[in-house]
N, C-alpha and C positions, 0 to 999 in steps of 0.2 A: 470589466468582466474577464476572467481568465477562461480561455477556450479549452485548455487541456491541463490536467495536473498529472504528474508522473510519480509513481511510487516504485521504489526498489523493494522487492520482496525476497526474503531469505527464508529457507527452511531451517527451523531450529533443531539442534541435535537431539533434544528431548522429545521432539514431535511438534507439529503445528508450524505456523508461519508468522513472520513479523513483517510489517510493511511500514516504510518511512517515506514521506513525501519529499520530493526534491524542491527546495526553495520555500518550504512552508513547515511550520512546527506541527505536523500531523503524524502521529504514530498510532498504530493499532495492530491487533493480532487476531488469529483465528486458528482453530484446530484443523479445519479442512479448507481447501480452496474456496468452497462455496460460502462457508462462514466468514472467511477473510473478505471476500467480495462484499458481503452484506455489511460487515463492520467498516470497511473502507468507505462505502457509500454513506453510511451513517456519520462517520467521522468528518467527511468532506462537507456534508450538509450542516453539521454543527459548527464547523470552522467558518464557513463562508456565509451561511444563511441562504434562504431560498432565492433571493434576487441576484446574489453575487456568485453562486456556485458555478463551477466549470461545466462546459457542455459535455466533456468526456473525461474519463479516467483511464490512464494507461498503467497497467501493472507489468513491471519488468521483473521477471523471475531470475534471480542471480544464484548460481550454484558455484560454490567454492570447492576446488579439488586440489589437494596437495599431493605432489608426486616427488619421488626421490630425484635429487640432482645428479 
């Protein structure tokens, strides 16, 4: 059983968020942070099943910023 699963979350330029699990083939999205959280939980449950799902889910929000050199 996996204790924790980590998702990297990025804000999409057109709006909304996309989340990708580290070390697992799980991807999902949501228009709001609340919707994203619901979708991540659902995706994890579908991927692992009830008996194998992790104890916790960590969402790491990544913000990319480009600055002049």
